[in-house]
N, C-alpha and C positions, 0 to 999 in steps of 0.2 A: 517314751520320746521326750525328750526335753522341749521347753518352751522356744528355744531358739531353732530348733529343727522344725517345729510347726509353724513358726514365723517364715523361714525360708520356703517350706510347702507352700504357704499362702502366697509368697512372692512370686514364685514360679508361676501359680496359676494366675495371679496379675499380670504378668508378663506374657502369658499365652494369650491373654485378653486383649492386652495392648498390640500383640503381633498380629492377630487377627484382624482388628480394626485399621491398623496401618496398612495391612495388605489390601483392605478395602477401601483405601483412598483418604482415610482419617491422617491428620497429621498430629504428631506428638508435641505436646507443649509443656510449659514449665510452670509451677505455682508461681513463680515470680513474674509472668506476664499476666496474672490475675489481679484484677482491681478489686478488693475485698469491699469497699465501701460502695461500688456501684454494682457489684455481682456481674462484671463483664471481663470480656478478655479484649481490651482495647484495640490490640493489634489487628485482630481479625475483623472486627466491626469496622474501623476506619478504612482497613484495606480493601474490605469487600465494596465499601461505598466509592472509593477512589477507583478502583479498578472497573466498576461497572456502569457508574454514573457522573461521569466527569462534569457534563453541563450543570448538574445541580450541584455538585461539589464547589464549583466556581462561584455560584450565586451565593452559596452558603460562606465562603471565603470572603466575599465582598461585604457580606453582612457583618461578618466578625472577623476583622482583619488582624484582630489580636487573640492567638491561640484558637482558631477554629475546630481543631480536633477535641480539645476539651469542652468547647461549647456543645459539639454534637453529642457526646458522651453524656454530658449533663442533661441534654433534652431528651435522650433516649431513656436515661434513669427516671426522668420525670415522669416519662409515660409509662414506664413500669411500676413505680411507686403508686400510681392511681387506679391500681388493679383492685376491682370490687369482686368478691367472692359470689356476690348476688346480681352481679349485672345481667340485665336483660335487654335493656335499649342499645341501638345500633352504635352510638358514640361509646358506651360503657365498654363494649367489646373490643374497642381498639386498644384498651389499656392492658397492662400485663404482659408477661412473655409471650403468649400466643397470640394476642391481639397485635403486638408489634411486629412478631413474625409474619403474620397475614396482611396487616395493613400499613406497616412501615411507619414513619414519623413525618410530621410537617414543622417546620420553623420559618416563620416569615413566608418568603416566597419560594423556598426550596422545600421539595418533598422526596424523601429518601425510602426506596425499598430496602428492607433489611434481610429479606430471604427471596430466593426465585424458586418457585416450586416447579416440579418437573411439568413441561407443557405437553398438552394433549397430543401435539403434533409437530412436526419440524418445518413448518411453513415461515415461521419466523427466525430467522438466524440470530437476532439480537437476543431474544428470549432464551434461546437454546444456549447461546454463549454465555449468557448470564445465570442460566441454572449451574452450568459447569465450572463456574468461578465461586459457587458456594464453599466457604471455608469450613471443613468439619475438624475440630480438634477434640483431642483427649488429653486429660491432664490427670496424671497421678498424684496421690499423697498430697490433697490440696487442704491446706489450713484455711478454712473460709471465713472465719468471723473478723469483722473489722474492729471487733473491741478485744481481740487477743494480741494486743502490742503493747510495748513499753510506752509508747507515747500516749495511748488512751490511759494507761494506769497512771502515768503522771500528770495528766490532765484531770482525771476524774477520781482517781483513788480507787478504780475498780479495772479488773481485768478479766476476760472471758478466757476460758480454758482453750488450750490450742488444740482442738479436736481436728482431726483430719479425715477427709473422705477419700476412700481408696481410689475412685476414678469418678471424674465429673467430665461430660460431653458437652461441648458448644457447638451451636451452628452460627457462624458470622459473628462470634463473640457473645452470643447469647446463651446462657446455659439451659441445656434441655433434659439432661438426665445426670442422676448421681447414681453410684454403685457402691454398695459395701459386700465384699468378697470374702467368703469363708472357704477355707479347704478342708473336705470332709476327712481328710486325715487327722484333723485336730479339732474343728468345730462344725457344727451343722448350720444350714442355712437359718435356723431358728436364732442363732447367736447374732446374725447380722439384723435380723428383725429386731431384736431385743436391742441392739445397738442403737438403731433408729429411733426407738420408742424411748430410751432412756438418755440418750446424749445427743442426739440430732435434732435438737428442739427448735421450732421457728422463733421462740422467744427465748433468749440467753438468760438463764437463771440467775445470773450475777449480775447483770447490767440491768436486767429487765427490758432490753430493748430487742426489737425483731431483728432475725437474722436474714439479711435481703436474699441469700441463695435457697433458703429453706421455707421462706415466705409463700404461701399458697397463691398461685397465680402470679406472683411478683417474681418467683425465682424459678428453679428447675421445674418442669412440667410433671415429671414422674422420677420415683426412687425405686431402685431396685436392690434386693436382697439376693445374693447369688452364690451358688456353691457349684461343684462339679455335677451335682445331681438334681438341684432343684434352683427355679427362680420364682421370686414373689415380687410383686409390685405394689406400690402405693401412690397415689396422686396428691394426697394432702397428709403431711406430718402433723401430728396433734398429740405429742407425747405418748403416754400410755394407751390413749385411745385411738391411735394410729391404726387403721385398717389395711391390712395386706391381703391382696388376692393372689391365688396361684397363677403363674405364668410358664407352665409347663408344657411344651409342645410334644417332648418324647421323641426319642430315636431309637434305633435298634441297638444303639451303643450307649446304655444309660448313663456310664460316667460322663459323657460329654453332652448329656440332654440340657442341662441348665446353661452351658456355655453356648450352645449352638441356638437355644431359644432366644437367649439376649442378643446374640449376634445377628440373628434373622430381623429381630425388631429393629437394631441400629442400623442395619442395611438399609431399611426402608426410608431414613432420613436421606440417603444419598441417592437410592435407586427410584424411590417412590414419592418423596417429597414429605412434608410434614403437615398432618392435620388434613389430609384430602380424603 
């Protein structure tokens, strides 16, 4: 089998994943809509806030009459950047991706929720409406490094490799999942695991700077290696020391077990909320 044929089979598998996610309510996004420096999908973050919290947004606009959208994005990124791997205190738990999803952000007199978890009942129609307005986004072939640009090369003399992640999932503009896919017709899931360990590094080896999307607690919450037969997951990328756990639920149709196991977890973001 030629390399091109193997790539084609992997692309078919990727398109099947995307089709299942879109059928479950996720929106297909573009790498062009991703902000590499902030590791955010700005359209969805700003859109969710405007759609669900107009009063708070109007306060924010009065506070920042010049480019309020950029100010909010910077505020969110600042809260993400304060992620502490050893956080135990209540305030420290508000930092990082999971902290922001759970607790939102506050800027002066405006406080924003950045995710609405599934309500336990339907007695509050406003909460239920906000839950239904969560924006779920899947972005294929994402070049994630902010240092992999000609502008960074011209400014610093260094440039990161333009590594691409097969699929990245966002909730209201915040990254929650990365996936590397391998078609068993060409490579096993172990090749995806090896890819994470060797080239998906939280510190770029060329620039020696942290990769926002891949930094523990600051970036995506979980990283999946997926094939038609198997799924493995890691919550912290650490080069060759990255530890992957099996995430194989199994079905009576083994070739689909990996795909269905991953799809089941991803559907929980929509059906059951995050971190509940």
